[in-house]
C-alpha positions in Angstrom: 0.0 0.0 0.0 1.3 3.5 -0.8 1.0 6.6 1.5 -2.2 7.9 -0.1 -4.0 4.6 0.5 -2.7 4.5 4.0 -4.0 8.0 4.7 -7.5 7.0 3.5 -7.5 3.8 5.5 -6.2 5.6 8.6 -9.0 8.2 8.4 -11.5 5.4 8.0 -10.1 3.6 11.1 -9.3 0.5 9.1 -5.6 0.3 10.2 -4.1 -1.1 13.4 -1.1 0.5 15.1 1.8 0.5 12.6 4.9 -1.6 13.2 8.3 -0.3 12.2 11.0 -3.0 12.0 14.5 -3.5 10.7 14.7 -4.4 7.1 16.0 -7.9 6.3 19.3 -6.4 4.9 19.8 -4.4 8.1 20.2 -1.3 6.0 17.0 0.5 7.0 13.5 0.3 8.3 10.2 -1.0 6.9 6.6 -0.3 8.0 3.8 -2.8 8.3 0.2 -1.5 8.3 -2.1 -4.4 9.2 -5.8 -4.0 9.6 -9.1 -4.4 7.9 -8.0 -4.3 4.3 -7.0 -6.6 1.4 -3.9 -4.6 0.4 -0.2 -5.5 0.9 0.4 -4.5 4.5 4.0 -3.2 3.8 4.3 0.5 3.0 5.4 0.8 -0.7 6.8 3.3 -3.0 4.8 4.8 -5.9 6.3 2.1 -8.1 5.2 -0.8 -5.9 8.5 -1.6 -4.2 8.8 -2.0 -0.5 9.7 1.4 1.0 12.9 1.2 3.0 13.6 4.2 5.2 17.3 4.8 5.9 16.5 6.5 9.3 14.0 5.5 11.9 13.0 9.1 12.5 12.1 9.4 8.8 9.7 6.4 9.1 8.1 7.7 12.2 7.7 11.2 10.7 5.8 9.7 7.7 3.6 7.7 9.9 2.7 10.7 12.1 2.0 12.6 8.8 -0.4 9.9 7.8 -2.3 10.5 11.0 -1.2 7.8 13.4 -0.8 8.7 17.1 0.9 5.6 18.3 3.7 3.5 16.6 5.4 0.3 17.7 9.1 -0.2 16.9 10.7 -3.7 16.8 14.4 -4.3 16.5 
């Protein structure tokens, strides 16, 4: 799911608390947005690739911008 889809689902209350975790390569952070939807739960780029944030604060900033008030971070 891309950011625009996440904003719409967040406003509709269809998303659970997002989970930010280390990317498999260890070179960044990915975001999982589970909830009541049939979309890919990983936050994606506009081209459909998994979005990998280089810094944790960048990922958290995007999630707060989407409209979330609480975020879980896993190592």
